[in-house]
ZAMARGU-4260 file (C-alpha; in steps of 0.2 Angstrom, whole numbers, plus 5000, padded with zeros to 4 digits):
<rodrens>
0) 5853/5475/5738 | 5843/5488/5728 | 5829/5482/5717 | 5839/5483/5701 | 5852/5472/5710
5) 5839/5460/5714 | 5831/5457/5697 | 5849/5457/5688 | 5853/5442/5701 | 5837/5433/5696
10) 5840/5436/5677 | 5858/5429/5679 | 5851/5415/5687 | 5838/5411/5674 | 5851/5411/5660
15) 5853/5392/5664 | 5836/5391/5655 | 5841/5400/5640 | 5838/5384/5629 | 5821/5378/5637
20) 5810/5393/5641 | 5802/5392/5624 | 5784/5391/5618 | 5788/5389/5600 | 5777/5383/5585
25) 5789/5370/5579 | 5783/5370/5561 | 5797/5370/5549 | 5789/5376/5533 | 5772/5376/5524
30) 5768/5359/5518 | 5763/5357/5500 | 5745/5349/5506 | 5736/5354/5520 | 5733/5336/5526
35) 5752/5335/5530 | 5750/5349/5543 | 5751/5337/5558 | 5768/5332/5552 | 5775/5349/5555
40) 5773/5348/5574 | 5788/5339/5576 | 5798/5342/5560 | 5815/5348/5567 | 5830/5356/5558
45) 5844/5348/5550 | 5858/5347/5564 | 5874/5343/5553 | 5881/5327/5558 | 5865/5322/5568
50) 5853/5319/5555 | 5840/5330/5547 | 5822/5325/5552 | 5830/5307/5558 | 5843/5305/5572
55) 5858/5297/5562 | 5872/5304/5550 | 5866/5308/5534 | 5858/5326/5530 | 5841/5330/5524
60) 5835/5345/5515 | 5823/5351/5529 | 5825/5367/5538 | 5818/5373/5555 | 5808/5387/5559
65) 5816/5404/5556 | 5825/5408/5572 | 5826/5391/5580 | 5841/5388/5592 | 5846/5371/5598
70) 5860/5365/5608 | 5864/5346/5612 | 5876/5332/5614 | 5877/5316/5604 | 5887/5301/5607
75) 5892/5288/5596 | 5908/5279/5600 | 5922/5285/5599 | 5914/5302/5596 | 5907/5314/5608
80) 5899/5329/5599 | 5894/5345/5608 | 5884/5357/5597 | 5873/5373/5595 | 5863/5375/5579
85) 5854/5391/5574 | 5841/5393/5559 | 5850/5411/5556 | 5839/5415/5541 | 5824/5406/5534
90) 5836/5399/5520 | 5852/5397/5530 | 5856/5386/5544 | 5873/5385/5554 | 5880/5373/5566
95) 5895/5375/5578 | 5902/5359/5586 | 5916/5351/5596 | 5919/5334/5593 | 5930/5324/5607
100) 5937/5309/5598 | 5939/5298/5615 | 5952/5286/5608 | 5965/5298/5600 | 5976/5310/5611
105) 5976/5328/5611 | 5994/5329/5605 | 6007/5316/5598 | 6020/5326/5609 | 6023/5319/5625
110) 6022/5331/5640 | 6010/5342/5629 | 5992/5341/5635 | 5993/5325/5642 | 5979/5315/5649
115) 5967/5325/5636 | 5958/5316/5621 | 5958/5325/5605 | 5946/5341/5602 | 5940/5345/5586
120) 5931/5361/5582 | 5921/5365/5565 | 5907/5375/5558 | 5894/5369/5546 | 5881/5378/5534
125) 5866/5373/5526 | 5859/5384/5511 | 5841/5381/5504 | 5841/5380/5485 | 5821/5377/5484
130) 5806/5374/5493 | 5794/5359/5492 | 5778/5360/5484 | 5765/5348/5476 | 5778/5343/5462
135) 5795/5348/5468 | 5805/5342/5482 | 5814/5353/5495 | 5833/5355/5489 | 5847/5361/5499
140) 5866/5362/5498 | 5878/5360/5513 | 5896/5361/5520 | 5903/5352/5534 | 5918/5357/5544
145) 5918/5372/5534 | 5930/5383/5545 | 5939/5370/5555 | 5953/5357/5553 | 5944/5348/5539
150) 5944/5332/5547 | 5927/5329/5545 | 5926/5340/5529 | 5911/5336/5516 | 5900/5344/5505
155) 5882/5338/5498 | 5867/5342/5489 | 5852/5334/5495 | 5833/5334/5491 | 5817/5329/5502
160) 5800/5325/5499 | 5785/5322/5509 | 5772/5308/5505 | 5758/5307/5520 | 5768/5300/5536
165) 5783/5296/5525 | 5798/5308/5522 | 5810/5303/5510 | 5827/5311/5506 | 5842/5308/5494
170) 5858/5317/5490 | 5876/5317/5483 | 5890/5318/5495 | 5909/5323/5493 | 5923/5322/5506
175) 5918/5312/5522 | 5901/5309/5514 | 5908/5303/5498 | 5921/5289/5504 | 5911/5275/5497
180) 5915/5283/5479 | 5899/5277/5469 | 5902/5290/5456 | 5918/5298/5448 | 5918/5317/5450
185) 5911/5325/5433 | 5921/5340/5436 | 5937/5330/5434 | 5932/5330/5415 | 5936/5348/5414
190) 5948/5351/5430 | 5960/5337/5435 | 5961/5344/5452 | 5942/5338/5455 | 5948/5319/5453
195) 5955/5317/5470 | 5951/5324/5487 | 5963/5336/5493 | 5965/5344/5510 | 5956/5331/5519
200) 5971/5328/5530 | 5965/5341/5541 | 5978/5355/5537 | 5971/5373/5540 | 5972/5383/5524
205) 5967/5368/5512 | 5950/5366/5517 | 5942/5378/5505 | 5952/5371/5491 | 5945/5354/5494
210) 5927/5360/5491 | 5916/5348/5479 | 5933/5337/5475 | 5935/5318/5475 | 5923/5304/5471
215) 5905/5306/5474 | 5894/5294/5485 | 5875/5292/5486 | 5864/5293/5502 | 5847/5294/5507
220) 5835/5290/5520 | 5817/5286/5525 | 5807/5293/5540 | 5791/5286/5545 | 5779/5296/5559
225) 5771/5284/5570 | 5757/5295/5578 | 5747/5295/5595 | 5758/5279/5602 | 5748/5272/5618
230) 5756/5277/5635 | 5768/5290/5627 | 5754/5300/5620 | 5767/5307/5607 | 5773/5303/5589
235) 5788/5292/5587 | 5798/5295/5571 | 5808/5280/5565 | 5822/5282/5552 | 5833/5271/5541
240) 5846/5278/5531 | 5860/5272/5519 | 5877/5279/5526 | 5889/5285/5512 | 5904/5285/5525
245) 5915/5271/5524 | 5925/5278/5539 | 5942/5271/5533 | 5948/5291/5533 | 5939/5295/5549
250) 5952/5303/5561 | 5949/5290/5575 | 5963/5278/5579 | 5950/5263/5582 | 5944/5253/5566
255) 5928/5260/5562 | 5924/5247/5547 | 5905/5247/5546 | 5897/5230/5549 | 5883/5237/5537
260) 5882/5254/5529 | 5864/5254/5535 | 5859/5266/5552 | 5843/5263/5561 | 5836/5277/5574
265) 5820/5282/5583 | 5816/5300/5589 | 5804/5306/5603 | 5801/5324/5607 | 5790/5324/5623
270) 5789/5343/5623 | 5793/5359/5611 | 5809/5361/5619 | 5818/5344/5620 | 5820/5329/5609
275) 5829/5313/5612 | 5834/5300/5600 | 5843/5283/5599 | 5848/5271/5587 | 5862/5259/5579
280) 5875/5265/5568 | 5887/5255/5557 | 5878/5240/5562 | 5885/5237/5580 | 5887/5254/5588
285) 5873/5262/5598 | 5870/5280/5597 | 5861/5293/5609 | 5857/5311/5607 | 5848/5325/5618
290) 5844/5341/5610 | 5837/5357/5619 | 5827/5370/5610 | 5823/5389/5610 | 5815/5401/5598
295) 5824/5417/5596 | 5810/5426/5589 | 5799/5422/5605 | 5803/5435/5618 | 5787/5433/5629
300) 5790/5433/5647 | 5775/5430/5658 | 5785/5436/5674 | 5789/5452/5667 | 5781/5466/5677
305) 5782/5484/5668 | 5774/5492/5684 | 5759/5503/5683 | 5759/5517/5669 | 5755/5533/5674
310) 5737/5541/5673 | 5732/5551/5658 | 5724/5567/5664 | 5711/5573/5650 | 5708/5591/5648
315) 5691/5598/5652 | 5684/5615/5655 | 5695/5619/5669 | 5711/5612/5663 | 5720/5596/5667
320) 5713/5584/5680 | 5719/5589/5696 | 5729/5605/5691 | 5722/5622/5690 | 5725/5629/5674
325) 5736/5645/5673 | 5724/5653/5660 | 5708/5648/5652 | 5707/5635/5639 | 5704/5640/5620
330) 5686/5643/5617 | 5677/5628/5612 | 5670/5628/5592 | 5652/5632/5594 | 5647/5623/5577
335) 5660/5609/5577 | 5653/5597/5589 | 5652/5585/5576 | 5670/5585/5571 | 5680/5571/5580
340) 5694/5577/5591 | 5707/5569/5580 | 5702/5583/5567 | 5704/5597/5579 | 5721/5591/5585
345) 5727/5589/5566 | 5722/5606/5563 | 5732/5612/5579 | 5747/5601/5574 | 5747/5609/5557
350) 5747/5626/5565 | 5760/5622/5578 | 5771/5617/5563 | 5771/5635/5557 | 5773/5642/5575
355) 5754/5648/5576 | 5740/5643/5588 | 5721/5640/5582 | 5710/5651/5593 | 5695/5646/5584
360) 5688/5633/5572 | 5669/5635/5568 | 5659/5625/5554 | 5643/5630/5548 | 5633/5622/5533
365) 5644/5628/5519 | 5658/5639/5528 | 5672/5635/5540 | 5680/5648/5550 | 5699/5647/5557
370) 5706/5662/5568 | 5725/5660/5570 | 5739/5670/5580 | 5757/5669/5580 | 5767/5664/5565
375) 5784/5669/5557 | 5785/5688/5550 | 5787/5686/5532 | 5779/5668/5531 | 5764/5671/5540
380) 5752/5672/5524 | 5758/5657/5516 | 5758/5648/5532 | 5740/5653/5536 | 5735/5646/5519
385) 5744/5629/5524 | 5733/5628/5539 | 5718/5633/5529 | 5722/5618/5519 | 5722/5607/5534
390) 5705/5614/5538 | 5699/5610/5521 | 5703/5592/5523 | 5694/5591/5540 | 5678/5598/5535
395) 5662/5588/5529 | 5659/5588/5511 | 5644/5601/5511 | 5658/5615/5516 | 5663/5625/5500
400) 5672/5640/5508 | 5687/5642/5520 | 5688/5658/5530 | 5706/5661/5538 | 5709/5675/5549
405) 5726/5681/5556 | 5723/5689/5573 | 5734/5698/5587 | 5738/5691/5602 | 5726/5703/5610
410) 5712/5695/5598 | 5711/5711/5585 | 5709/5705/5566 | 5725/5709/5555 | 5720/5699/5538
415) 5706/5689/5532 | 5707/5676/5518 | 5690/5669/5510 | 5696/5655/5498 | 5685/5641/5489
420) 5688/5624/5498 | 5692/5616/5480 | 5707/5628/5478 | 5714/5623/5495 | 5712/5605/5491
425) 5721/5606/5475 | 5734/5617/5482 | 5731/5631/5468 | 5727/5645/5481 | 5741/5658/5484
430) 5742/5673/5496 | 5742/5685/5481 | 5727/5678/5472 | 5716/5672/5488 | 5703/5684/5491
435) 5708/5694/5507 | 5703/5708/5518 | 5718/5719/5524 | 5710/5725/5540 | 5726/5732/5547
440) 5743/5735/5542 | 5758/5735/5547 | 5757/5722/5559 | 5769/5716/5572 | 5768/5696/5573
445) 5775/5688/5591 | 5779/5670/5592 | 5768/5662/5607 | 5781/5662/5621 | 5780/5661/5640
450) 5791/5671/5651 | 5804/5660/5661 | 5796/5660/5677 | 5781/5653/5670 | 5790/5640/5659
455) 5802/5635/5675 | 5786/5632/5686 | 5778/5621/5672 | 5795/5612/5672 | 5795/5609/5690
460) 5777/5601/5690 | 5783/5590/5676 | 5798/5585/5686 | 5789/5581/5701 | 5775/5571/5693
465) 5789/5561/5683 | 5798/5556/5699 | 5782/5551/5707 | 5778/5540/5692 | 5795/5533/5691
470) 5798/5542/5674 | 5816/5549/5671 | 5816/5567/5663 | 5833/5577/5661 | 5826/5592/5653
475) 5810/5601/5647 | 5808/5614/5633 | 5790/5623/5631 | 5786/5634/5616 | 5769/5639/5610
480) 5758/5622/5610 | 5773/5611/5609 | 5783/5604/5624 | 5800/5594/5622 | 5803/5581/5635
485) 5822/5575/5636 | 5820/5558/5643 | 5833/5551/5656 | 5839/5533/5659 | 5823/5522/5657
490) 5823/5504/5661 | 5812/5499/5646 | 5820/5492/5630 | 5806/5497/5620 | 5809/5515/5618
495) 5791/5518/5612 | 5785/5512/5630 | 5797/5525/5637 | 5790/5538/5627 | 5773/5534/5631
500) 5775/5536/5650 | 5784/5553/5647 | 5768/5558/5637 | 5756/5552/5651 | 5765/5562/5664
505) 5765/5577/5652 | 5746/5576/5650 | 5744/5578/5670 | 5754/5595/5671 | 5754/5605/5655
510) 5742/5619/5651 | 5728/5614/5640 | 5734/5622/5625 | 5749/5612/5624 | 5744/5600/5610
515) 5761/5592/5604 | 5772/5581/5615 | 5789/5578/5609 | 5800/5565/5618 | 5818/5565/5614
520) 5827/5549/5616 | 5844/5543/5617 | 5855/5536/5630 | 5868/5546/5641 | 5861/5563/5637
525) 5862/5562/5619 | 5847/5569/5609 | 5846/5555/5595 | 5828/5555/5590 | 5811/5563/5594
530) 5795/5554/5594 | 5781/5567/5593 | 5762/5561/5597 | 5747/5573/5599 | 5740/5575/5617
535) 5723/5571/5609 | 5728/5555/5603 | 5735/5550/5621 | 5718/5556/5629 | 5709/5546/5617
540) 5719/5530/5620 | 5716/5531/5638 | 5697/5531/5636 | 5698/5517/5623 | 5691/5528/5610
545) 5706/5522/5598 | 5720/5509/5598 | 5739/5514/5595 | 5738/5506/5577 | 5725/5519/5573
550) 5734/5533/5577 | 5752/5526/5571 | 5751/5535/5555 | 5749/5553/5563 | 5764/5551/5574
555) 5782/5554/5569 | 5800/5548/5574 | 5813/5562/5567 | 5830/5568/5570 | 5832/5576/5587
560) 5841/5593/5589 | 5851/5597/5605 | 5842/5607/5619 | 5841/5624/5616 | 5846/5638/5630
565) 5829/5639/5636 | 5829/5621/5641 | 5826/5618/5660 | 5836/5606/5668 | 5830/5593/5680
570) 5844/5596/5693 | 5835/5585/5707 | 5840/5570/5697 | 5858/5573/5697 | 5869/5566/5703
575) 5862/5549/5700 | 5869/5533/5707 | 5866/5515/5702 | 5873/5498/5706 | 5870/5479/5705
580) 5878/5463/5710 | 5876/5447/5701 | 5885/5430/5699 | 5893/5427/5683 | 5904/5414/5674
585) 5919/5415/5661 | 5926/5400/5653 | 5938/5395/5639 | 5933/5378/5629 | 5944/5366/5621
590) 5962/5372/5625 | 5976/5361/5628 | 5977/5364/5646 | 5960/5357/5649 | 5944/5355/5640
595) 5935/5367/5651 | 5943/5382/5661 | 5931/5391/5671 | 5928/5403/5685 | 5912/5408/5694
600) 5913/5424/5702 | 5903/5439/5709 | 5902/5455/5698 | 5899/5470/5707 | 5895/5486/5696
605) 5891/5504/5700 | 5889/5520/5691 | 5887/5538/5695 | 5881/5552/5683 | 5885/5570/5690
610) 5876/5576/5673 | 5866/5569/5660 | 5880/5569/5649 | 5894/5562/5661 | 5897/5546/5668
615) 5909/5538/5680 | 5906/5519/5680 | 5915/5502/5683 | 5915/5484/5690 | 5924/5472/5700
620) 5925/5454/5700 | 5926/5444/5716 | 5932/5426/5714 | 5920/5412/5720 | 5929/5397/5713
625) 5940/5392/5698 | 5952/5379/5691 | 5965/5391/5684 | 5978/5380/5692 | 5975/5369/5677
630) 5984/5383/5666 | 6001/5378/5664 | 6006/5381/5646 | 6015/5399/5640 | 6010/5407/5625
635) 6020/5404/5610 | 6015/5420/5601 | 6027/5430/5590 | 6017/5446/5593 | 6015/5457/5608
640) 6005/5447/5620 | 5990/5459/5621 | 5978/5444/5622 | 5988/5427/5623 | 5993/5432/5640
645) 5976/5429/5647 | 5983/5415/5657 | 5992/5427/5668 | 5978/5438/5670 | 5967/5424/5675
650) 5978/5417/5688 | 5985/5433/5696 | 5969/5442/5695 | 5957/5431/5703 | 5949/5445/5710
655) 5950/5461/5699 | 5945/5478/5693 | 5937/5475/5677 | 5933/5493/5672 | 5934/5510/5681
660) 5933/5525/5669 | 5925/5541/5666 | 5916/5547/5651 | 5907/5561/5642 | 5894/5561/5629
665) 5888/5576/5618 | 5880/5580/5602 | 5890/5591/5591 | 5875/5593/5579 | 5860/5584/5574
670) 5865/5566/5570 | 5884/5570/5574 | 5889/5563/5591 | 5906/5562/5601 | 5912/5555/5617
675) 5929/5556/5626 | 5934/5544/5640 | 5948/5539/5651 | 5953/5526/5665 | 5956/5508/5666
680) 5945/5504/5649 | 5945/5485/5650 | 5953/5471/5660 | 5970/5472/5651 | 5971/5489/5645
685) 5969/5507/5652 | 5970/5524/5644 | 5961/5538/5635 | 5952/5539/5620 | 5938/5547/5610
690) 5925/5543/5597 | 5915/5554/5584 | 5900/5545/5575 | 5888/5551/5562 | 5871/5543/5561
695) 5855/5551/5555 | 5838/5545/5562 | 5831/5534/5547 | 5847/5533/5537 | 5853/5515/5537
700) 5870/5521/5535 | 5882/5527/5550 | 5901/5533/5550 | 5914/5534/5564 | 5931/5536/5570
705) 5940/5531/5586 | 5956/5534/5592 | 5964/5527/5608 | 5980/5528/5619 | 5982/5514/5629
710) 5993/5505/5641 | 5994/5486/5646 | 5988/5483/5664 | 5996/5473/5676 | 5992/5455/5679
715) 5985/5457/5695 | 5970/5467/5688 | 5972/5482/5700 | 5979/5499/5696 | 5998/5496/5691
720) 6003/5495/5672 | 6016/5486/5661 | 6028/5493/5649 | 6017/5490/5634 | 6008/5504/5626
725) 6001/5508/5609 | 5990/5519/5598 | 5974/5510/5592 | 5959/5516/5581 | 5948/5512/5567
730) 5936/5520/5553 | 5920/5512/5554 | 5906/5510/5541 | 5889/5503/5549 | 5875/5498/5537
735) 5857/5492/5543 | 5851/5480/5529 | 5834/5482/5522 | 5829/5464/5528 | 5829/5452/5541
740) 5834/5464/5554 | 5853/5462/5547 | 5866/5474/5552 | 5884/5473/5544 | 5899/5483/5548
745) 5917/5486/5543 | 5931/5493/5554 | 5948/5497/5546 | 5963/5503/5557 | 5977/5499/5569
750) 5975/5484/5582 | 5981/5482/5600 | 5996/5472/5593 | 6001/5486/5581 | 5994/5477/5566
755) 5984/5484/5553 | 5969/5477/5545 | 5949/5477/5546 | 5935/5467/5554 | 5920/5462/5546
760) 5904/5459/5557 | 5887/5453/5551 | 5872/5451/5565 | 5854/5448/5564 | 5842/5455/5578
765) 5827/5443/5581 | 5809/5448/5587 | 5815/5444/5604 | 5828/5456/5604 | 5842/5442/5604
770) 5855/5447/5592 | 5867/5433/5585 | 5882/5438/5573 | 5899/5432/5566 | 5914/5442/5563
775) 5931/5440/5556 | 5947/5451/5556 | 5960/5450/5542 | 5976/5461/5546 | 5994/5461/5539
780) 6000/5448/5551 | 6003/5432/5542 | 5995/5415/5544 | 6012/5408/5550 | 6014/5424/5562
785) 5996/5423/5569 | 5998/5405/5575 | 5984/5392/5575 | 5968/5399/5567 | 5976/5408/5554
790) 5965/5424/5558 | 5953/5431/5571 | 5935/5425/5570 | 5922/5419/5579 | 5904/5422/5583
795) 5893/5432/5597 | 5876/5431/5605 | 5868/5447/5615 | 5853/5441/5625 | 5842/5455/5633
800) 5839/5450/5651 | 5822/5456/5651 | 5815/5441/5642 | 5820/5432/5659 | 5819/5445/5673
805) 5804/5451/5682 | 5808/5469/5680 | 5811/5479/5665 | 5829/5480/5660 | 5841/5486/5647
810) 5854/5476/5653 | 5860/5462/5640 | 5871/5447/5642 | 5884/5445/5630 | 5894/5429/5624
815) 5908/5430/5612 | 5917/5414/5606 | 5934/5413/5597 | 5941/5396/5593 | 5958/5403/5599
820) 5963/5417/5608 | 5978/5426/5599 | 5986/5442/5597 | 5982/5447/5579 | 5968/5458/5576
825) 5964/5461/5595 | 5953/5475/5597 | 5951/5486/5613 | 5934/5481/5622 | 5927/5499/5623
830) 5910/5500/5634 | 5907/5518/5627 | 5906/5514/5610 | 5892/5526/5600 | 5885/5515/5588
835) 5875/5505/5601 | 5869/5520/5608 | 5862/5529/5593 | 5857/5515/5581 | 5839/5507/5581
840) 5828/5524/5582 | 5819/5523/5565 | 5803/5522/5558 | 5805/5502/5556 | 5808/5499/5574
845) 5795/5513/5579 | 5783/5504/5570 | 5789/5486/5578 | 5788/5494/5595 | 5772/5505/5593
850) 5760/5492/5602 | 5770/5496/5618 | 5765/5514/5617 | 5753/5515/5632 | 5761/5500/5642
</rodrens>
């Protein structure tokens, strides 16, 4: 087993700890008074039906810490509730849950799902309307069973306020939270439809029209924190609440008439990752709940070992350490020893931007002299003055005059400008009015170049040093004092760390005059972005003479250009082979065949790269165990069975080839990318296709189009096909929102079942790298034709495995949940989508990752 295989196996085994490996600050919000801070240690988010900071049924206005995730189970007969909850935004909380109604059969139809009790799916949302302060409570609005059957549908407004160790909440409830009907609905004075609750029978499609209809009930709760309990060593929270639900309209078959409308509960949190609660509801029914916590912002992994970074070779009189200089270093300034190295590096960078090289930079009491060679004919005079301006900003205040000289490559003076420093600082100096001494003309200016043999020799040294230091480099370009290093596949999710390691290797082999280190970033050989750092900065960082933060503003991330004809390819790295093997699971939850359909299997994955831009990859699933024999019900879909035939794929293809495709990636122009692919593209379809995407570095927008001809694969998951084929494709618009790391997209086009429509997606990436999002697809398939669920929708999580593994990896674990698997709005599961390969390279993410430059 390869090293990568080993840590992928370890990472998958550690996924079971997703909910428990957290060291989070559980503070929910800033308190109104500093004396309240101890309370914040155990304030937990509202978890829909499971209570706010209490353990019972009524909501509170409290929110958890931004990014807090929890999962758990609550049991109060006849309901078993399984839930996950995410504080998706500071002011928005979402909950998804399954409710088992143990005294109600799955279906009244004999022979259909016999032996199963009823399962209800639902989605809840809570929105903060105002935050608590000294004189004002926390106020929130919420929706229960927002996207489900409506069996537990309700809406509410609630306010919460702390007083010492007490927390008080009170609110108004509608629907299930309003069945005690203390008040008539005031909206009924204006619209008759608000007088009575509609859609509460659970009929899909009527839920939205029921919002805030029907009578209103009052509810409230009081919680008290008893601190430092003897023996327990932790705090206990006691809660008493008034329940506004009379349970007469509950979907259970049992009589749930409460003995009393007051519930009691106690909550204990022995660690930051777990909470347990117990109580009595309805006067005679025991309740128990367990919740596990995680913090999606906390990606710290003490087990992660990034390895030893390459050494930095600091330039000296004899060139880079350990490498003889091909030619002597530029003469050191004789009178500029007072200048920091950063000032000299800045001047060299300014010259390099104009294809010039600084040969001398000397400073006397009131005069600075700059000698330059190179330049672009026709632009050299203006460019020389720009470099002189950089010198004017670098010299001490006593310097009043900047003398700038253009030299031939042999060192013979061509032109000299003597300019007052003040004019350079104000930008008023021009080549025409600057005092100049035309020594010789005409002149021939040559760009600083090296012959091909010299460049290739340097490239070979770079490639050898990179291999020794486990840094993947595909190509190298060397022009003047700038080297462009095209990075290959690196394991680090932090692309700044990858660039930093390439820059470290470059210091070991580059000639002393090479000052600008430009690392070209992008997956699959795509030149997406280039990060430029000064070699002097890397040297200073290695000697602890600076911090990454101090030099951040003098580095840059920019749009990359494709490699030039003079780029040297690292042929020793190709073809490249990689593989891994790891246990995986797949499952369906809540279906009529069984509540949980599962399979445990081994996933063997391999890829080969003949060149940086081409890849042949695939994976196979090898069955270990499953309960697919429980799958008996046939699909009733009226559309082509492009997804609803999943039962046949699962039962006949217990061991299968999930993907086997070849793909080619290229950059058509800066910011314009393309890919073409063919083969077994996913578990149910094979074919050919292509995509073009435009995405500028730093722009929040991206635009793409993909077109695919696909044919449905046979159920055995091997190389044969069924008769069904189609053309599918979409036009996509992607946008990176300017807050909370939110990303939105709209993709419109033709789907696998030949329906037309659009998919809307919104996701957030948390500080740990975990992404969470929701999606919905609306097509020209009617709700009746689509079947249960009315349209395709769901949520997803994408978890980077390096927050659990012992070695760095870009591999992610993905989980997508759909309430039902239907055929309308079904998309091709392409592994070669471009947006995931070219997005994220911008100044914001570079700044976010910048502390990892020298890791």
